[in-house]
mmCIF file of the C-alpha atoms, coordinates in Angstrom:
data_MODEL
# 
_entry.id   MODEL 
# 
loop_
_atom_site.group_PDB 
_atom_site.id 
_atom_site.type_symbol 
_atom_site.label_atom_id 
_atom_site.label_alt_id 
_atom_site.label_comp_id 
_atom_site.label_asym_id 
_atom_site.label_entity_id 
_atom_site.label_seq_id 
_atom_site.pdbx_PDB_ins_code 
_atom_site.Cartn_x 
_atom_site.Cartn_y 
_atom_site.Cartn_z 
_atom_site.occupancy 
_atom_site.B_iso_or_equiv 
_atom_site.pdbx_formal_charge 
_atom_site.auth_seq_id 
_atom_site.auth_comp_id 
_atom_site.auth_asym_id 
_atom_site.auth_atom_id 
_atom_site.pdbx_PDB_model_num 
ATOM 1  C CA . MET A 1 1  ? -0.214 -6.800 -19.164 1.00 0.00 ? 1  MET A CA 1 
ATOM 2  C CA . THR A 1 2  ? 2.677  -7.724 -16.905 1.00 0.00 ? 2  THR A CA 1 
ATOM 3  C CA . MET A 1 3  ? 5.767  -5.563 -16.497 1.00 0.00 ? 3  MET A CA 1 
ATOM 4  C CA . GLN A 1 4  ? 7.852  -8.201 -18.268 1.00 0.00 ? 4  GLN A CA 1 
ATOM 5  C CA . LYS A 1 5  ? 5.506  -8.375 -21.253 1.00 0.00 ? 5  LYS A CA 1 
ATOM 6  C CA . ALA A 1 6  ? 5.425  -4.577 -21.498 1.00 0.00 ? 6  ALA A CA 1 
ATOM 7  C CA . LEU A 1 7  ? 9.230  -4.434 -21.417 1.00 0.00 ? 7  LEU A CA 1 
ATOM 8  C CA . ASP A 1 8  ? 9.541  -7.213 -23.978 1.00 0.00 ? 8  ASP A CA 1 
ATOM 9  C CA . GLN A 1 9  ? 7.183  -5.383 -26.315 1.00 0.00 ? 9  GLN A CA 1 
ATOM 10 C CA . ALA A 1 10 ? 8.962  -2.050 -25.782 1.00 0.00 ? 10 ALA A CA 1 
ATOM 11 C CA . MET A 1 11 ? 12.381 -3.564 -26.526 1.00 0.00 ? 11 MET A CA 1 
ATOM 12 C CA . ARG A 1 12 ? 11.216 -4.434 -30.045 1.00 0.00 ? 12 ARG A CA 1 
ATOM 13 C CA . HIS A 1 13 ? 11.181 -0.756 -31.006 1.00 0.00 ? 13 HIS A CA 1 
ATOM 14 C CA . GLU A 1 14 ? 14.107 0.685  -32.941 1.00 0.00 ? 14 GLU A CA 1 
ATOM 15 C CA . THR A 1 15 ? 14.652 3.808  -30.830 1.00 0.00 ? 15 THR A CA 1 
ATOM 16 C CA . SER A 1 16 ? 14.732 4.470  -27.119 1.00 0.00 ? 16 SER A CA 1 
ATOM 17 C CA . ASP A 1 17 ? 12.052 7.158  -27.537 1.00 0.00 ? 17 ASP A CA 1 
ATOM 18 C CA . ALA A 1 18 ? 9.718  4.654  -29.190 1.00 0.00 ? 18 ALA A CA 1 
ATOM 19 C CA . ALA A 1 19 ? 10.455 2.100  -26.452 1.00 0.00 ? 19 ALA A CA 1 
ATOM 20 C CA . MET A 1 20 ? 9.688  4.638  -23.702 1.00 0.00 ? 20 MET A CA 1 
ATOM 21 C CA . ASN A 1 21 ? 6.477  5.698  -25.462 1.00 0.00 ? 21 ASN A CA 1 
ATOM 22 C CA . SER A 1 22 ? 5.440  2.050  -25.673 1.00 0.00 ? 22 SER A CA 1 
ATOM 23 C CA . LEU A 1 23 ? 5.990  1.600  -21.936 1.00 0.00 ? 23 LEU A CA 1 
ATOM 24 C CA . ILE A 1 24 ? 4.086  4.781  -21.078 1.00 0.00 ? 24 ILE A CA 1 
ATOM 25 C CA . GLN A 1 25 ? 1.154  3.748  -23.285 1.00 0.00 ? 25 GLN A CA 1 
ATOM 26 C CA . GLN A 1 26 ? 0.975  0.526  -21.283 1.00 0.00 ? 26 GLN A CA 1 
ATOM 27 C CA . GLY A 1 27 ? 1.004  2.386  -17.971 1.00 0.00 ? 27 GLY A CA 1 
ATOM 28 C CA . VAL A 1 28 ? 4.626  1.573  -17.127 1.00 0.00 ? 28 VAL A CA 1 
ATOM 29 C CA . TRP A 1 29 ? 6.625  4.526  -15.843 1.00 0.00 ? 29 TRP A CA 1 
ATOM 30 C CA . MET A 1 30 ? 10.274 4.662  -14.914 1.00 0.00 ? 30 MET A CA 1 
ATOM 31 C CA . ALA A 1 31 ? 11.527 6.889  -12.125 1.00 0.00 ? 31 ALA A CA 1 
ATOM 32 C CA . ASP A 1 32 ? 14.848 7.380  -10.437 1.00 0.00 ? 32 ASP A CA 1 
ATOM 33 C CA . GLU A 1 33 ? 15.360 8.459  -6.840  1.00 0.00 ? 33 GLU A CA 1 
ATOM 34 C CA . ASP A 1 34 ? 15.291 12.176 -7.725  1.00 0.00 ? 34 ASP A CA 1 
ATOM 35 C CA . THR A 1 35 ? 12.054 11.875 -9.704  1.00 0.00 ? 35 THR A CA 1 
ATOM 36 C CA . MET A 1 36 ? 10.425 9.762  -6.992  1.00 0.00 ? 36 MET A CA 1 
ATOM 37 C CA . THR A 1 37 ? 11.571 12.236 -4.308  1.00 0.00 ? 37 THR A CA 1 
ATOM 38 C CA . ALA A 1 38 ? 9.999  15.164 -6.175  1.00 0.00 ? 38 ALA A CA 1 
ATOM 39 C CA . ALA A 1 39 ? 6.775  13.214 -6.742  1.00 0.00 ? 39 ALA A CA 1 
ATOM 40 C CA . ILE A 1 40 ? 6.518  12.239 -3.072  1.00 0.00 ? 40 ILE A CA 1 
ATOM 41 C CA . HIS A 1 41 ? 7.111  15.859 -2.052  1.00 0.00 ? 41 HIS A CA 1 
ATOM 42 C CA . ASN A 1 42 ? 4.379  17.052 -4.434  1.00 0.00 ? 42 ASN A CA 1 
ATOM 43 C CA . VAL A 1 43 ? 1.838  14.442 -3.313  1.00 0.00 ? 43 VAL A CA 1 
ATOM 44 C CA . TYR A 1 44 ? 2.444  14.207 0.422   1.00 0.00 ? 44 TYR A CA 1 
ATOM 45 C CA . CYS A 1 45 ? 3.693  17.705 1.232   1.00 0.00 ? 45 CYS A CA 1 
ATOM 46 C CA . GLY A 1 46 ? 1.733  19.602 -1.403  1.00 0.00 ? 46 GLY A CA 1 
ATOM 47 C CA . ILE A 1 47 ? 1.155  23.315 -1.471  1.00 0.00 ? 47 ILE A CA 1 
ATOM 48 C CA . MET A 1 48 ? 0.718  23.478 2.299   1.00 0.00 ? 48 MET A CA 1 
ATOM 49 C CA . ALA A 1 49 ? 4.262  22.233 2.971   1.00 0.00 ? 49 ALA A CA 1 
ATOM 50 C CA . ASP A 1 50 ? 6.449  24.118 5.400   1.00 0.00 ? 50 ASP A CA 1 
ATOM 51 C CA . HIS A 1 51 ? 9.341  23.676 2.939   1.00 0.00 ? 51 HIS A CA 1 
ATOM 52 C CA . GLU A 1 52 ? 9.570  24.602 -0.743  1.00 0.00 ? 52 GLU A CA 1 
ATOM 53 C CA . HIS A 1 53 ? 11.770 21.773 -2.046  1.00 0.00 ? 53 HIS A CA 1 
ATOM 54 C CA . PRO A 1 54 ? 11.988 18.052 -1.281  1.00 0.00 ? 54 PRO A CA 1 
ATOM 55 C CA . ASP A 1 55 ? 13.911 17.356 1.920   1.00 0.00 ? 55 ASP A CA 1 
ATOM 56 C CA . GLU A 1 56 ? 15.750 14.329 3.306   1.00 0.00 ? 56 GLU A CA 1 
ATOM 57 C CA . LYS A 1 57 ? 12.490 12.840 4.614   1.00 0.00 ? 57 LYS A CA 1 
ATOM 58 C CA . ASP A 1 58 ? 11.048 12.942 1.073   1.00 0.00 ? 58 ASP A CA 1 
ATOM 59 C CA . ARG A 1 59 ? 14.239 11.328 -0.265  1.00 0.00 ? 59 ARG A CA 1 
ATOM 60 C CA . GLU A 1 60 ? 14.118 8.549  2.343   1.00 0.00 ? 60 GLU A CA 1 
ATOM 61 C CA . GLN A 1 61 ? 10.470 7.899  1.487   1.00 0.00 ? 61 GLN A CA 1 
ATOM 62 C CA . ALA A 1 62 ? 11.487 7.669  -2.184  1.00 0.00 ? 62 ALA A CA 1 
ATOM 63 C CA . ARG A 1 63 ? 14.172 5.104  -1.330  1.00 0.00 ? 63 ARG A CA 1 
ATOM 64 C CA . GLN A 1 64 ? 11.651 3.056  0.625   1.00 0.00 ? 64 GLN A CA 1 
ATOM 65 C CA . MET A 1 65 ? 9.076  3.268  -2.177  1.00 0.00 ? 65 MET A CA 1 
ATOM 66 C CA . ILE A 1 66 ? 11.638 2.166  -4.781  1.00 0.00 ? 66 ILE A CA 1 
ATOM 67 C CA . ALA A 1 67 ? 12.689 -0.737 -2.549  1.00 0.00 ? 67 ALA A CA 1 
ATOM 68 C CA . ALA A 1 68 ? 9.061  -1.796 -2.032  1.00 0.00 ? 68 ALA A CA 1 
ATOM 69 C CA . ILE A 1 69 ? 8.356  -1.667 -5.757  1.00 0.00 ? 69 ILE A CA 1 
ATOM 70 C CA . GLY A 1 70 ? 11.473 -3.743 -6.389  1.00 0.00 ? 70 GLY A CA 1 
ATOM 71 C CA . GLN A 1 71 ? 10.341 -6.363 -3.903  1.00 0.00 ? 71 GLN A CA 1 
ATOM 72 C CA . HIS A 1 72 ? 6.914  -6.620 -5.526  1.00 0.00 ? 72 HIS A CA 1 
ATOM 73 C CA . MET A 1 73 ? 8.542  -6.974 -8.932  1.00 0.00 ? 73 MET A CA 1 
ATOM 74 C CA . GLY A 1 74 ? 10.644 -9.863 -7.662  1.00 0.00 ? 74 GLY A CA 1 
ATOM 75 C CA . SER A 1 75 ? 14.010 -8.145 -7.808  1.00 0.00 ? 75 SER A CA 1 
ATOM 76 C CA . GLY A 1 76 ? 14.619 -8.482 -4.082  1.00 0.00 ? 76 GLY A CA 1 
ATOM 77 C CA . ALA A 1 77 ? 15.741 -4.858 -3.909  1.00 0.00 ? 77 ALA A CA 1 
ATOM 78 C CA . SER A 1 78 ? 16.128 -3.435 -0.459  1.00 0.00 ? 78 SER A CA 1 
ATOM 79 C CA . ALA A 1 79 ? 16.369 0.050  0.981   1.00 0.00 ? 79 ALA A CA 1 
ATOM 80 C CA . ALA A 1 80 ? 20.009 -0.581 1.863   1.00 0.00 ? 80 ALA A CA 1 
ATOM 81 C CA . ALA A 1 81 ? 20.800 -1.289 -1.777  1.00 0.00 ? 81 ALA A CA 1 
ATOM 82 C CA . THR A 1 82 ? 19.559 2.174  -2.819  1.00 0.00 ? 82 THR A CA 1 
ATOM 83 C CA . GLU A 1 83 ? 21.632 4.120  -0.322  1.00 0.00 ? 83 GLU A CA 1 
# 
């Protein structure tokens, strides 16, 4: 199912919780810069990291990932737009 079809189907629900559950069931997740930063830190730095919390490098990687996802979705988002 495409992102647009999943969103269209989710928007038919009466509550935002039901809409989010619909998206998640279809494998569509939403993340903001903070969530993406934490996820990147967990995946790429892991338990062997020399720092406990996400740092600016993790945040920049999150911005780049969000921009890349936006470009593949056709939004034309760029890294500069997320700064």
